[in-house]
N, C-alpha and C positions, 0 to 999 in steps of 0.2 A: 475500374473505370480510370481511376488517377494512373494505373500502373500502365495501362494501354496507351495513353497519352503520352506519358513520359516515354515510353519505347517507341512510339512513331516520332517523338520529337527526337530521340537519339539516333535513329534510322535516318533522319533526314538533317543532321544536326549542321554536318558540313557544307551542306548547300544553303541552309539558312544562314550561315555563318558567310559565305561567299557573297550572297546577296546583300547581306549586311553591310558588308565591307565595301562592296560598290557604291551601295547608298551613301555610305559616310564619306567616300572618295568623290562623289557626285556633289556632294552638299559642301565638301572644302572647295572644289572647283567653284562652286557659285559663291563663297564667300571671297575668292579672289577676285572674282567679276562674272558678268554677265555672260560676256563670249566664252569665257574658260567654262563657265558652266556649262553652256549650250554642247560643247566640245566633249567635256566631261562625260555629260549624260548621253552623247552619241556614241562614246568610247564604251561606256557602260553596257547599253543596249547590244552593241554589236558583241561585246564579250558573252552577256546572257544568252543572245541568239546562237551563239557560235557553239557553247558548251550545250545547250538543249538539243542542238542537232547530233552532238557528237554522244550523247546519252540516248538520244532516239535509236539513233544507229546500232549503239551497243544492245538495245533492249531488242531489236528485231526489226 
């Protein structure tokens, strides 16, 4: 069971890292200020949406 979980995590590791990087970037923008944080959040959501659309196009 542990091996199965680790294999699943390894399969999606790049996606997990990408989402974590966007999360930390948005957190850093909020540390700069509220307006910068809102814009950082908007950019992060646009990037995730764009990547999700590209992945769904590749899948069929």
